[in-house]
C-alpha positions in Angstrom: -7.3 1.7 -16.5 -8.8 0.1 -13.4 -8.2 1.3 -9.8 -9.2 -0.9 -6.9 -9.1 1.0 -3.5 -9.3 -0.1 0.0 -11.0 1.8 2.9 -9.7 2.8 6.2 -10.9 2.8 9.9 -14.3 4.1 10.5 -15.8 2.6 7.4 -17.0 -0.6 9.2 -20.6 -1.1 10.4 -22.2 -3.7 12.5 -23.1 -6.9 10.5 -21.5 -5.7 7.3 -19.9 -9.1 6.6 -23.0 -11.1 7.1 -24.0 -11.2 3.4 -20.5 -12.2 2.3 -20.5 -15.3 4.3 -23.1 -16.9 2.0 -20.5 -17.3 -0.7 -18.8 -20.7 -1.1 -15.7 -20.9 1.3 -16.2 -17.5 2.6 -16.8 -18.3 6.3 -13.7 -20.7 6.3 -11.5 -18.0 4.7 -12.5 -15.3 7.1 -12.1 -17.7 10.1 -8.5 -18.4 8.8 -7.7 -14.6 8.4 -9.1 -14.1 11.8 -6.8 -16.9 13.3 -3.9 -15.2 11.8 -4.9 -12.0 13.4 -6.0 -13.5 16.9 -9.3 -11.9 16.4 -12.7 -13.7 15.8 -13.5 -11.9 12.5 -16.6 -14.0 11.9 -18.4 -12.9 15.0 -17.1 -9.2 14.8 -18.2 -9.0 11.1 -21.7 -10.3 11.7 -22.7 -10.0 15.4 -20.6 -7.4 17.3 -22.2 -4.0 18.0 -20.8 -0.6 17.0 -18.9 0.0 20.1 -17.2 -3.3 19.8 -16.0 -2.8 16.3 -14.8 0.7 17.0 -12.1 -0.6 19.2 -8.9 0.0 17.3 -7.5 -3.5 18.0 -10.7 -5.0 16.4 -11.5 -2.5 13.7 -8.2 -2.7 11.8 -8.0 -6.4 11.4 -11.6 -6.5 10.5 -11.3 -4.0 7.8 -8.3 -5.7 6.2 -9.9 -9.1 6.5 -13.0 -7.9 4.8 -11.0 -6.6 1.9 -9.0 -9.8 1.6 -12.2 -11.9 1.8 -13.9 -9.8 -0.9 -11.1 -9.4 -3.6 -11.1 -13.2 -4.6 -14.9 -13.2 -4.8 -14.6 -10.3 -7.2 -11.6 -11.3 -9.3 -10.9 -15.0 -9.0 -12.2 -17.9 -11.1 -12.5 -19.9 -8.0 -13.0 -17.5 -5.1 -13.1 -20.2 -2.5 -9.6 -21.1 -3.0 -7.7 -18.3 -4.9 -5.5 -15.9 -3.0 -6.2 -12.2 -3.3 -2.4 -11.5 -3.9 -2.7 -13.0 -7.5 -6.2 -11.6 -8.3 -5.6 -8.0 -9.6 -5.6 -7.6 -13.2 -2.3 -6.7 -14.8 -2.0 -3.0 -15.5 -4.4 -2.0 -12.8 -3.7 0.4 -9.8 -4.3 -0.2 -6.1 -4.2 2.0 -3.0 -5.5 2.0 0.6 -6.5 4.7 2.9 -4.7 4.5 6.2 -5.0 0.8 7.4 -6.3 0.0 4.0 -2.8 0.3 2.8 -2.1 -3.0 4.2 -5.1 -4.5 2.3 -3.5 -3.0 -0.9 -0.1 -4.2 -0.2 -1.4 -7.7 0.2 -3.7 -7.4 -2.9 -0.6 -6.3 -4.8 1.5 -9.3 -3.7 3.9 -7.4 -1.4 2.7 -9.3 1.7 0.9 -12.7 2.0 -2.7 -12.5 3.4 -1.4 -14.1 6.7 1.6 -11.8 7.0 -0.9 -8.8 6.3 -3.1 -10.0 9.2 -0.4 -10.5 11.6 0.9 -7.0 10.8 -2.5 -5.3 11.2 -3.0 -7.2 14.4 0.2 -5.6 15.8 -0.7 -2.2 14.3 -4.1 -2.2 15.9 -2.8 -3.3 19.3 0.2 -0.8 19.2 -2.1 2.2 18.1 -4.7 1.3 20.8 -1.9 1.3 23.5 -0.5 4.5 22.1 -4.0 6.1 22.3 -4.3 5.2 25.9 -1.3 7.3 26.9 -2.9 10.7 26.2 -6.7 11.4 25.6 -6.6 12.3 21.9 -9.0 12.4 19.0 -9.8 13.5 15.5 -12.3 15.9 13.8 -13.3 16.2 10.2 -13.1 19.8 8.6 -15.6 20.1 5.7 -15.5 22.9 3.4 -13.5 26.2 3.7 -10.6 27.6 1.8 -8.0 24.7 1.7 -5.1 26.9 2.6 -7.1 28.7 5.4 -8.1 25.3 6.9 -4.6 23.9 7.0 -3.4 27.2 8.6 -6.0 27.1 11.2 -5.3 23.4 12.0 -1.6 24.4 12.5 -2.5 27.4 14.6 -4.6 25.2 16.9 -1.6 22.9 17.5 -3.2 20.1 15.6 -2.1 17.9 12.8 -3.8 17.5 9.4 -3.7 13.7 9.8 -5.9 13.0 6.6 -5.8 15.4 3.6 -8.6 13.6 1.7 -9.3 15.9 -1.1 -12.9 16.8 -2.1 -13.0 19.6 0.6 -12.2 17.3 3.6 -9.4 17.3 5.9 -9.1 15.5 9.3 -7.5 17.3 12.1 -5.9 15.3 15.0 -4.5 16.1 18.4 -5.4 16.2 22.1 -9.2 16.3 23.0 -8.7 19.8 24.5 -7.3 20.9 21.2 -10.1 19.3 19.2 -12.7 20.9 21.5 -11.1 24.4 21.2 -10.8 24.0 17.5 -14.5 23.1 17.0 -15.6 26.1 18.7 -13.8 28.4 16.3 -13.7 26.7 13.0 -12.2 28.0 9.9 -14.3 30.4 7.8 -16.9 28.6 5.7 -15.9 25.3 7.3 -17.7 22.8 9.5 -15.8 20.7 12.2 -17.2 17.3 13.1 -15.6 15.3 15.9 -15.1 11.7 14.8 -15.7 8.7 16.9 -12.2 7.2 16.9 -10.0 6.2 19.9 -7.0 8.4 19.2 -4.9 10.9 17.1 -3.9 8.5 14.4 -1.2 9.5 11.9 0.3 12.0 14.4 3.4 12.0 16.6 1.1 10.5 19.4 1.4 7.2 17.5 5.2 7.0 17.9 5.2 4.0 20.3 3.4 2.0 17.8 5.8 2.9 15.0 8.8 1.6 17.3 7.0 -1.8 17.8 6.1 -2.2 14.1 9.6 -1.1 12.9 11.1 -4.1 14.9 8.7 -6.6 13.4 9.1 -5.3 9.8 12.8 -6.4 9.9 11.7 -10.0 10.2 9.2 -9.8 7.7 9.5 -11.0 3.9 8.2 -8.9 1.1 8.0 -9.1 -2.7 7.7 -6.4 -5.4 4.2 -5.2 -6.2 2.7 -7.2 -9.1 0.6 -3.9 -10.1 1.0 -0.3 -9.5 0.7 0.4 -5.7 0.3 4.0 -4.5 1.6 5.2 -1.2 -0.3 7.4 1.3 2.8 9.4 2.1 2.9 11.2 -1.3 0.7 9.6 -3.7 3.6 8.0 -5.6 3.9 4.4 -7.0 6.3 2.3 -5.0 8.0 -0.6 -6.8 10.1 -2.0 -4.0 8.5 -4.4 -1.5 10.8 -3.4 1.3 10.1 0.3 0.8 6.4 -0.4 0.8 6.8 -2.1 4.2 8.8 0.7 5.6 6.2 3.2 4.4 3.5 1.1 6.2 5.4 1.3 9.4 6.2 5.1 9.1 2.6 5.9 8.0 1.2 5.1 11.4 2.4 8.5 12.6 2.4 10.5 9.4 -0.5 12.1 7.6 -2.4 10.3 4.9 -2.4 12.2 1.6 -5.4 10.6 -0.1 -5.8 13.8 -2.2 -2.4 12.9 -3.8 -3.4 9.4 -4.3 -6.4 10.4 -6.2 -4.4 12.8 -8.3 -1.9 10.2 -9.2 -4.7 7.9 -10.4 -5.9 10.6 -12.7 -2.6 11.3 -14.0 -2.1 7.6 -14.7 -5.4 7.6 -16.8 -7.6 5.6 -14.3 -11.0 5.4 -16.0 -12.9 3.1 -13.4 -12.6 2.7 -9.7 -14.0 0.0 -7.3 -13.9 0.4 -3.6 -13.8 -3.0 -1.7 -15.7 -3.6 1.6 -16.6 -2.0 3.8 -17.1 0.4 0.9 -18.6 3.9 0.4 -16.2 6.5 1.8 -13.6 6.5 -0.9 -16.2 6.4 -3.7 -17.6 9.4 -2.2 -14.4 11.3 -2.3 -13.7 10.1 -5.8 -17.1 11.3 -7.1 -16.0 14.9 -5.9 -12.3 14.8 -6.9 -12.2 12.4 -9.9 -14.7 13.6 -12.3 -15.5 11.5 -15.2 -14.1 8.2 -13.6 -16.8 5.5 -13.2 -17.0 4.4 -9.6 -18.6 1.6 -7.8 -18.9 0.7 -4.0 -18.7 -3.0 -3.5 -20.8 -3.4 -0.4 -22.4 -6.8 -0.7 -22.3 -9.7 -3.1 -25.3 -8.3 -4.8 -22.8 -5.6 -6.4 -20.6 -8.4 -7.7 -22.1 -8.5 -11.2 -21.9 -4.8 -11.7 -18.3 -4.7 -10.3 -17.2 -7.5 -12.7 -18.8 -5.5 -15.6 -16.7 -2.5 -14.5 -13.5 -4.7 -14.3 -14.2 -5.9 -17.9 -14.7 -2.4 -19.2 -11.8 -0.8 -17.5 -9.0 -3.3 -16.8 -6.1 -3.3 -19.2 
């Protein structure tokens, strides 16, 4: 069984889309996705510096746009015209980490590519605005006993915003809480502050949830065409409206990527491809999904290997 996974914020790097724009129709498609998002994805994916693409309002549309650009190139007979929504092989599984859930929902056919870009535009803007209310941040906690790490995060008044598996938890809260936590890390654990603009997936994002909830009531959805897993609990979700509701609520709730990976194992996944900007989720899978063949689709040079993996594991 094949899994196609979609990365989240922080995975982007300057110029990562430059090689993709050499594919037929890719520049036009990316420009169109950018028009839907109100963001110049071509410029941000090829020319903008690290500080520019770290901005939440830029980073989130850029990551979703990158995925919706690469999926047809990987899976469609004519990648210059095909839609990502129709591209995933029957019987496959898809999931996204944080904002990558929007990419996965579009890939599964729940949202059109254009609706996904409008939704991520408002998500990015809303989360950026919410982050400006109180100085907040996030820190990765690597290693340590899982129960002790979670207890220490709670004792520090922080939220385990991302439970990623493979010995990695991301704590989120005010900058003062993060700094205090870093000075007294849990036993046998390292605390690494992350270069993000806010405490994502916590109650600090409540204003963004309220905005997205209103927009979601006017959006059209369809049932997923393949198995689509939710960050909330790792469970498959088969109703399009429920998928959209979870996307809204997920903004202020923790990401349980550990449970998504466990569900993939339970379903019998044998091959996993991470779409651009790829690398982070494959790294987690190598630690937590032993025996599963993985591939990080970083540039078009990886397409032939990725297609072989699809042929070996799809269906």
